[in-house]
DOTOR-90449 format. One record per residue (C-alpha): x, y, z. Coordinates in steps of 0.02 Angstrom, whole numbers, plus 50000, padded with zeros to 5 digits. Example, Ala and Ser with C-alpha at 12.3 -4.5 7.8 and 13.67 -1.06 7.14 Angstrom:
2
<kolse X="50615" Y="49775" Z="50390"/>
<kolse X="50684" Y="49947" Z="50357"/>
***
This chain:
350
<kolse X="50007" Y="50006" Z="50010"/>
<kolse X="50090" Y="50157" Z="49974"/>
<kolse X="50103" Y="50292" Z="50104"/>
<kolse X="50068" Y="50499" Z="50066"/>
<kolse X="50133" Y="50579" Z="50201"/>
<kolse X="50176" Y="50777" Z="50234"/>
<kolse X="50346" Y="50792" Z="50225"/>
<kolse X="50339" Y="50979" Z="50284"/>
<kolse X="50291" Y="50901" Z="50448"/>
<kolse X="50409" Y="50757" Z="50434"/>
<kolse X="50555" Y="50904" Z="50418"/>
<kolse X="50500" Y="50987" Z="50589"/>
<kolse X="50524" Y="50851" Z="50682"/>
<kolse X="50678" Y="50845" Z="50758"/>
<kolse X="50653" Y="50692" Z="50883"/>
<kolse X="50618" Y="50524" Z="50785"/>
<kolse X="50552" Y="50379" Z="50884"/>
<kolse X="50590" Y="50198" Z="50830"/>
<kolse X="50575" Y="50037" Z="50843"/>
<kolse X="50662" Y="49878" Z="50831"/>
<kolse X="50710" Y="49684" Z="50827"/>
<kolse X="50826" Y="49598" Z="50758"/>
<kolse X="50926" Y="49441" Z="50817"/>
<kolse X="51069" Y="49456" Z="50713"/>
<kolse X="51151" Y="49531" Z="50542"/>
<kolse X="51035" Y="49426" Z="50410"/>
<kolse X="50896" Y="49399" Z="50516"/>
<kolse X="50724" Y="49413" Z="50477"/>
<kolse X="50615" Y="49567" Z="50570"/>
<kolse X="50500" Y="49502" Z="50683"/>
<kolse X="50358" Y="49600" Z="50804"/>
<kolse X="50403" Y="49506" Z="50969"/>
<kolse X="50463" Y="49613" Z="51095"/>
<kolse X="50662" Y="49648" Z="51152"/>
<kolse X="50721" Y="49590" Z="51326"/>
<kolse X="50754" Y="49758" Z="51377"/>
<kolse X="50707" Y="49929" Z="51289"/>
<kolse X="50842" Y="50026" Z="51209"/>
<kolse X="50874" Y="50208" Z="51180"/>
<kolse X="50964" Y="50257" Z="51037"/>
<kolse X="51043" Y="50434" Z="51007"/>
<kolse X="51098" Y="50492" Z="50830"/>
<kolse X="51121" Y="50679" Z="50729"/>
<kolse X="51183" Y="50739" Z="50572"/>
<kolse X="51134" Y="50783" Z="50415"/>
<kolse X="50969" Y="50879" Z="50369"/>
<kolse X="50997" Y="50811" Z="50193"/>
<kolse X="50938" Y="50637" Z="50218"/>
<kolse X="50817" Y="50678" Z="50391"/>
<kolse X="50637" Y="50685" Z="50313"/>
<kolse X="50674" Y="50487" Z="50243"/>
<kolse X="50767" Y="50422" Z="50405"/>
<kolse X="50608" Y="50502" Z="50497"/>
<kolse X="50474" Y="50410" Z="50367"/>
<kolse X="50588" Y="50248" Z="50413"/>
<kolse X="50583" Y="50256" Z="50605"/>
<kolse X="50410" Y="50299" Z="50610"/>
<kolse X="50347" Y="50150" Z="50508"/>
<kolse X="50484" Y="50030" Z="50604"/>
<kolse X="50393" Y="50103" Z="50764"/>
<kolse X="50246" Y="50041" Z="50710"/>
<kolse X="50284" Y="49865" Z="50753"/>
<kolse X="50457" Y="49881" Z="50841"/>
<kolse X="50401" Y="50000" Z="50988"/>
<kolse X="50528" Y="49937" Z="51121"/>
<kolse X="50664" Y="50042" Z="51036"/>
<kolse X="50672" Y="50236" Z="51030"/>
<kolse X="50788" Y="50311" Z="50900"/>
<kolse X="50816" Y="50503" Z="50942"/>
<kolse X="50895" Y="50592" Z="50807"/>
<kolse X="50945" Y="50783" Z="50800"/>
<kolse X="50958" Y="50853" Z="50626"/>
<kolse X="51086" Y="50977" Z="50668"/>
<kolse X="51206" Y="50967" Z="50507"/>
<kolse X="51350" Y="50842" Z="50436"/>
<kolse X="51494" Y="50954" Z="50525"/>
<kolse X="51400" Y="50936" Z="50704"/>
<kolse X="51356" Y="50768" Z="50679"/>
<kolse X="51526" Y="50694" Z="50646"/>
<kolse X="51597" Y="50797" Z="50808"/>
<kolse X="51462" Y="50724" Z="50912"/>
<kolse X="51491" Y="50546" Z="50849"/>
<kolse X="51684" Y="50550" Z="50860"/>
<kolse X="51659" Y="50608" Z="51036"/>
<kolse X="51542" Y="50468" Z="51091"/>
<kolse X="51392" Y="50588" Z="51131"/>
<kolse X="51292" Y="50490" Z="50993"/>
<kolse X="51290" Y="50285" Z="50949"/>
<kolse X="51303" Y="50332" Z="50751"/>
<kolse X="51289" Y="50487" Z="50658"/>
<kolse X="51253" Y="50546" Z="50487"/>
<kolse X="51319" Y="50654" Z="50344"/>
<kolse X="51349" Y="50707" Z="50144"/>
<kolse X="51513" Y="50713" Z="50171"/>
<kolse X="51610" Y="50554" Z="50193"/>
<kolse X="51713" Y="50541" Z="50336"/>
<kolse X="51910" Y="50576" Z="50311"/>
<kolse X="52046" Y="50470" Z="50356"/>
<kolse X="52092" Y="50570" Z="50483"/>
<kolse X="51933" Y="50584" Z="50563"/>
<kolse X="51896" Y="50393" Z="50549"/>
<kolse X="52066" Y="50377" Z="50646"/>
<kolse X="52013" Y="50513" Z="50800"/>
<kolse X="51879" Y="50414" Z="50814"/>
<kolse X="51875" Y="50281" Z="50960"/>
<kolse X="51791" Y="50101" Z="50915"/>
<kolse X="51837" Y="50128" Z="50730"/>
<kolse X="51719" Y="50185" Z="50609"/>
<kolse X="51605" Y="50089" Z="50462"/>
<kolse X="51539" Y="50208" Z="50335"/>
<kolse X="51370" Y="50150" Z="50252"/>
<kolse X="51300" Y="50255" Z="50107"/>
<kolse X="51091" Y="50248" Z="50132"/>
<kolse X="51027" Y="50343" Z="49996"/>
<kolse X="51085" Y="50487" Z="49874"/>
<kolse X="51004" Y="50650" Z="49812"/>
<kolse X="51014" Y="50795" Z="49704"/>
<kolse X="51069" Y="50955" Z="49756"/>
<kolse X="50984" Y="51111" Z="49660"/>
<kolse X="50986" Y="51305" Z="49656"/>
<kolse X="50854" Y="51348" Z="49704"/>
<kolse X="50770" Y="51534" Z="49677"/>
<kolse X="50642" Y="51676" Z="49707"/>
<kolse X="50642" Y="51793" Z="49554"/>
<kolse X="50449" Y="51856" Z="49520"/>
<kolse X="50399" Y="51830" Z="49329"/>
<kolse X="50545" Y="51719" Z="49280"/>
<kolse X="50514" Y="51550" Z="49224"/>
<kolse X="50525" Y="51391" Z="49330"/>
<kolse X="50671" Y="51318" Z="49243"/>
<kolse X="50786" Y="51457" Z="49214"/>
<kolse X="50932" Y="51388" Z="49136"/>
<kolse X="51112" Y="51429" Z="49217"/>
<kolse X="51281" Y="51411" Z="49137"/>
<kolse X="51444" Y="51355" Z="49237"/>
<kolse X="51494" Y="51524" Z="49221"/>
<kolse X="51340" Y="51589" Z="49275"/>
<kolse X="51327" Y="51500" Z="49454"/>
<kolse X="51510" Y="51517" Z="49486"/>
<kolse X="51516" Y="51690" Z="49450"/>
<kolse X="51349" Y="51698" Z="49572"/>
<kolse X="51425" Y="51620" Z="49702"/>
<kolse X="51578" Y="51704" Z="49696"/>
<kolse X="51489" Y="51877" Z="49716"/>
<kolse X="51543" Y="51939" Z="49508"/>
<kolse X="51384" Y="51912" Z="49448"/>
<kolse X="51266" Y="52037" Z="49573"/>
<kolse X="51108" Y="52042" Z="49445"/>
<kolse X="50982" Y="51940" Z="49370"/>
<kolse X="50994" Y="52024" Z="49194"/>
<kolse X="51196" Y="51997" Z="49175"/>
<kolse X="51230" Y="51936" Z="49000"/>
<kolse X="51310" Y="51781" Z="49085"/>
<kolse X="51139" Y="51724" Z="49150"/>
<kolse X="51028" Y="51816" Z="48991"/>
<kolse X="51150" Y="51712" Z="48841"/>
<kolse X="51088" Y="51568" Z="48915"/>
<kolse X="50899" Y="51617" Z="48917"/>
<kolse X="50862" Y="51702" Z="48752"/>
<kolse X="50684" Y="51709" Z="48749"/>
<kolse X="50663" Y="51779" Z="48951"/>
<kolse X="50654" Y="51964" Z="49001"/>
<kolse X="50757" Y="51955" Z="49153"/>
<kolse X="50733" Y="52091" Z="49288"/>
<kolse X="50885" Y="52196" Z="49359"/>
<kolse X="50852" Y="52119" Z="49529"/>
<kolse X="50997" Y="52112" Z="49642"/>
<kolse X="51039" Y="51940" Z="49679"/>
<kolse X="51052" Y="51888" Z="49846"/>
<kolse X="51169" Y="51730" Z="49866"/>
<kolse X="51118" Y="51609" Z="50027"/>
<kolse X="51233" Y="51466" Z="50106"/>
<kolse X="51215" Y="51363" Z="50252"/>
<kolse X="51279" Y="51445" Z="50425"/>
<kolse X="51323" Y="51268" Z="50501"/>
<kolse X="51442" Y="51146" Z="50457"/>
<kolse X="51348" Y="51061" Z="50310"/>
<kolse X="51397" Y="50915" Z="50195"/>
<kolse X="51266" Y="50998" Z="50070"/>
<kolse X="51408" Y="51140" Z="50076"/>
<kolse X="51543" Y="50990" Z="50061"/>
<kolse X="51469" Y="50954" Z="49898"/>
<kolse X="51416" Y="51089" Z="49835"/>
<kolse X="51596" Y="51174" Z="49832"/>
<kolse X="51672" Y="51015" Z="49780"/>
<kolse X="51577" Y="51028" Z="49620"/>
<kolse X="51619" Y="51208" Z="49601"/>
<kolse X="51810" Y="51175" Z="49641"/>
<kolse X="51810" Y="51038" Z="49517"/>
<kolse X="51738" Y="51160" Z="49382"/>
<kolse X="51803" Y="51327" Z="49430"/>
<kolse X="52000" Y="51370" Z="49468"/>
<kolse X="51930" Y="51533" Z="49538"/>
<kolse X="51832" Y="51449" Z="49652"/>
<kolse X="51936" Y="51303" Z="49702"/>
<kolse X="52104" Y="51419" Z="49730"/>
<kolse X="51980" Y="51547" Z="49837"/>
<kolse X="51825" Y="51471" Z="49938"/>
<kolse X="51890" Y="51313" Z="49912"/>
<kolse X="51778" Y="51158" Z="49971"/>
<kolse X="51736" Y="51091" Z="50143"/>
<kolse X="51597" Y="51078" Z="50251"/>
<kolse X="51614" Y="51257" Z="50325"/>
<kolse X="51655" Y="51377" Z="50176"/>
<kolse X="51684" Y="51576" Z="50179"/>
<kolse X="51558" Y="51613" Z="50055"/>
<kolse X="51632" Y="51786" Z="49971"/>
<kolse X="51442" Y="51866" Z="49956"/>
<kolse X="51278" Y="51824" Z="50049"/>
<kolse X="51164" Y="51754" Z="50199"/>
<kolse X="51184" Y="51608" Z="50284"/>
<kolse X="51033" Y="51494" Z="50335"/>
<kolse X="51033" Y="51353" Z="50469"/>
<kolse X="51006" Y="51181" Z="50385"/>
<kolse X="50936" Y="51137" Z="50214"/>
<kolse X="50755" Y="51209" Z="50294"/>
<kolse X="50825" Y="51375" Z="50352"/>
<kolse X="50902" Y="51396" Z="50173"/>
<kolse X="50739" Y="51354" Z="50094"/>
<kolse X="50646" Y="51485" Z="50189"/>
<kolse X="50767" Y="51609" Z="50174"/>
<kolse X="50749" Y="51592" Z="49964"/>
<kolse X="50570" Y="51581" Z="50013"/>
<kolse X="50545" Y="51749" Z="50094"/>
<kolse X="50688" Y="51854" Z="49992"/>
<kolse X="50676" Y="51900" Z="49820"/>
<kolse X="50811" Y="51894" Z="49709"/>
<kolse X="50884" Y="51750" Z="49816"/>
<kolse X="50976" Y="51595" Z="49753"/>
<kolse X="51025" Y="51455" Z="49847"/>
<kolse X="51094" Y="51285" Z="49846"/>
<kolse X="50977" Y="51152" Z="49947"/>
<kolse X="50909" Y="50963" Z="49925"/>
<kolse X="50808" Y="50929" Z="49774"/>
<kolse X="50667" Y="50880" Z="49899"/>
<kolse X="50650" Y="51030" Z="50008"/>
<kolse X="50648" Y="51141" Z="49862"/>
<kolse X="50530" Y="51025" Z="49768"/>
<kolse X="50403" Y="51018" Z="49937"/>
<kolse X="50408" Y="51203" Z="49952"/>
<kolse X="50348" Y="51238" Z="49796"/>
<kolse X="50524" Y="51322" Z="49735"/>
<kolse X="50586" Y="51343" Z="49552"/>
<kolse X="50737" Y="51259" Z="49508"/>
<kolse X="50870" Y="51289" Z="49404"/>
<kolse X="50927" Y="51183" Z="49242"/>
<kolse X="51111" Y="51165" Z="49261"/>
<kolse X="51233" Y="51146" Z="49126"/>
<kolse X="51322" Y="50974" Z="49148"/>
<kolse X="51499" Y="50913" Z="49088"/>
<kolse X="51442" Y="50886" Z="48918"/>
<kolse X="51378" Y="51055" Z="48910"/>
<kolse X="51196" Y="51016" Z="48911"/>
<kolse X="51063" Y="51085" Z="49017"/>
<kolse X="50987" Y="50969" Z="49145"/>
<kolse X="50842" Y="50991" Z="49237"/>
<kolse X="50851" Y="50914" Z="49423"/>
<kolse X="50758" Y="50752" Z="49423"/>
<kolse X="50773" Y="50562" Z="49493"/>
<kolse X="50822" Y="50490" Z="49319"/>
<kolse X="50956" Y="50611" Z="49295"/>
<kolse X="51024" Y="50586" Z="49456"/>
<kolse X="51036" Y="50402" Z="49420"/>
<kolse X="51127" Y="50420" Z="49277"/>
<kolse X="51248" Y="50529" Z="49368"/>
<kolse X="51254" Y="50381" Z="49520"/>
<kolse X="51292" Y="50241" Z="49375"/>
<kolse X="51451" Y="50340" Z="49337"/>
<kolse X="51553" Y="50296" Z="49485"/>
<kolse X="51584" Y="50141" Z="49561"/>
<kolse X="51607" Y="50131" Z="49746"/>
<kolse X="51767" Y="50075" Z="49809"/>
<kolse X="51793" Y="49949" Z="49967"/>
<kolse X="51791" Y="50083" Z="50081"/>
<kolse X="51620" Y="50127" Z="50016"/>
<kolse X="51663" Y="50310" Z="49992"/>
<kolse X="51639" Y="50403" Z="49825"/>
<kolse X="51604" Y="50584" Z="49767"/>
<kolse X="51538" Y="50654" Z="49612"/>
<kolse X="51606" Y="50816" Z="49589"/>
<kolse X="51578" Y="50834" Z="49414"/>
<kolse X="51480" Y="50666" Z="49342"/>
<kolse X="51501" Y="50628" Z="49166"/>
<kolse X="51373" Y="50575" Z="49051"/>
<kolse X="51243" Y="50687" Z="48927"/>
<kolse X="51088" Y="50674" Z="49041"/>
<kolse X="51188" Y="50661" Z="49206"/>
<kolse X="51138" Y="50811" Z="49326"/>
<kolse X="51293" Y="50891" Z="49364"/>
<kolse X="51273" Y="50893" Z="49575"/>
<kolse X="51235" Y="50720" Z="49649"/>
<kolse X="51278" Y="50621" Z="49820"/>
<kolse X="51280" Y="50470" Z="49914"/>
<kolse X="51250" Y="50527" Z="50113"/>
<kolse X="51306" Y="50412" Z="50254"/>
<kolse X="51258" Y="50336" Z="50424"/>
<kolse X="51407" Y="50314" Z="50527"/>
<kolse X="51415" Y="50177" Z="50623"/>
<kolse X="51563" Y="50107" Z="50761"/>
<kolse X="51654" Y="49955" Z="50719"/>
<kolse X="51654" Y="49899" Z="50900"/>
<kolse X="51504" Y="49936" Z="51033"/>
<kolse X="51502" Y="49890" Z="51202"/>
<kolse X="51334" Y="49826" Z="51211"/>
<kolse X="51291" Y="49703" Z="51083"/>
<kolse X="51123" Y="49742" Z="51088"/>
<kolse X="51166" Y="49906" Z="51017"/>
<kolse X="51255" Y="49833" Z="50889"/>
<kolse X="51130" Y="49721" Z="50829"/>
<kolse X="50993" Y="49846" Z="50850"/>
<kolse X="51081" Y="49981" Z="50733"/>
<kolse X="51115" Y="49845" Z="50616"/>
<kolse X="50930" Y="49806" Z="50600"/>
<kolse X="50895" Y="49970" Z="50583"/>
<kolse X="51026" Y="49973" Z="50437"/>
<kolse X="50935" Y="49820" Z="50359"/>
<kolse X="50771" Y="49906" Z="50352"/>
<kolse X="50839" Y="50068" Z="50271"/>
<kolse X="50913" Y="49970" Z="50154"/>
<kolse X="50773" Y="49842" Z="50122"/>
<kolse X="50578" Y="49902" Z="50130"/>
<kolse X="50641" Y="50086" Z="50167"/>
<kolse X="50707" Y="50104" Z="50001"/>
<kolse X="50524" Y="50081" Z="49929"/>
<kolse X="50505" Y="50268" Z="49998"/>
<kolse X="50656" Y="50354" Z="49925"/>
<kolse X="50583" Y="50423" Z="49762"/>
<kolse X="50419" Y="50473" Z="49828"/>
<kolse X="50518" Y="50608" Z="49941"/>
<kolse X="50631" Y="50641" Z="49805"/>
<kolse X="50781" Y="50540" Z="49855"/>
<kolse X="50874" Y="50422" Z="49731"/>
<kolse X="50850" Y="50250" Z="49787"/>
<kolse X="51020" Y="50152" Z="49792"/>
<kolse X="51080" Y="50048" Z="49643"/>
<kolse X="51080" Y="49844" Z="49695"/>
<kolse X="51257" Y="49838" Z="49672"/>
<kolse X="51279" Y="49960" Z="49813"/>
<kolse X="51156" Y="49884" Z="49932"/>
<kolse X="51245" Y="49706" Z="49915"/>
<kolse X="51418" Y="49802" Z="49974"/>
<kolse X="51312" Y="49887" Z="50110"/>
<kolse X="51246" Y="49738" Z="50191"/>
<kolse X="51403" Y="49639" Z="50170"/>
<kolse X="51493" Y="49813" Z="50257"/>
<kolse X="51377" Y="49757" Z="50424"/>
<kolse X="51482" Y="49615" Z="50447"/>
<kolse X="51624" Y="49742" Z="50512"/>
<kolse X="51509" Y="49801" Z="50657"/>
<kolse X="51506" Y="49681" Z="50833"/>
***
C-alpha cells in the first residue's frame, strides 16, 4: 500500500521515535519484543532527515521497544558528536576522512544509505521555473562577480526571457554541512577561481550573501527573499514549490533536476571498498551535475551487543523496505550493487 505523508511535518520534527528488533545480521525482523527497551542517540545531516524520519516512524509501528532520537543538526556537528561519543550513530553527506576516522574511538564503518540531488533554487518573480544557468553563471553568482539577474552571463542562456535587474542575494549554509561540502566540491571541480579561492569543505567562507541553518533554513530564506538563490537538497525545494534551475553539465547540456538524471550520474562512479565515493562533476549527456551519496556513521565496535544488533537492524530496514519510500520523498534509490556492498559491510560491526 502506498503511503503519502506531509513531508513538511516530517522535516519539522527533530526527534525520531523508532523501533526495532533483530537477532543477528541477516536475520528476519519480527514483531516480538526485545528483552530490554533500548534508546539510540543519533545526529547529523539535514539532507536525508525526512527519509530517515519516515523509516523510523514506520518501523516504530511494529517495534515499539526501541526509541531513536535523531537531531538534524548538520553533517559537521553530527561528525563531531559521533567522534566524541555523544551519539551512537552519525549521519553525513560528506564521508568522513581518513583523519576523522583515525580520531574516532572504536573505529568507523561508513554506510551509504541513500542519494540525492543538490539544486539551485531561486526566488525571481516573473521568471520561468526552469531558468537555465551555465557553469560560468552560477560560479560567478556564488563568487559575487555576477550581482544582478539580467547579467549577460545569465541572459545568454535564456534568450527568450525578460530578466529583471533585481539584485541577487546568495543564500548559503551557516552551519557545518555535508550539502556545502558537496556543492563546493562541485564548484572547485569546474572553476579554478573557486578552487583557489573559497575552496571546498563542510564550512566555507562564501564571498557574498547570507546564511541559513540547515536545508530548511536556506529554503526559508530563499522563499522569503525576492532575488535570492541558494543550494538545497532537491526534495526541500520540491516540497516548498520553489523553482529549480536547469544546470549545465559536463557535456554542455542543460539538465533539469530529476531522479533519472541523478541515477545516471550515480551510475558513472563505482563505489570502492571503503564505500566512499564523490561525484564532483559526473560525466554523461543526461547526468545532473550535483549528486551525492549520504552516509550513516557506525562504530565497528560497540560495548553493548544489543546496541550493535539494533543498529544493524536499522540499516537493514533502510536498505530493504525503506528504499521503497525514496522516490516518493525525492531521493534516489540505491543501486542494487550498492545495497549488496552495504549489507556485506555490516559484518564489520560487532
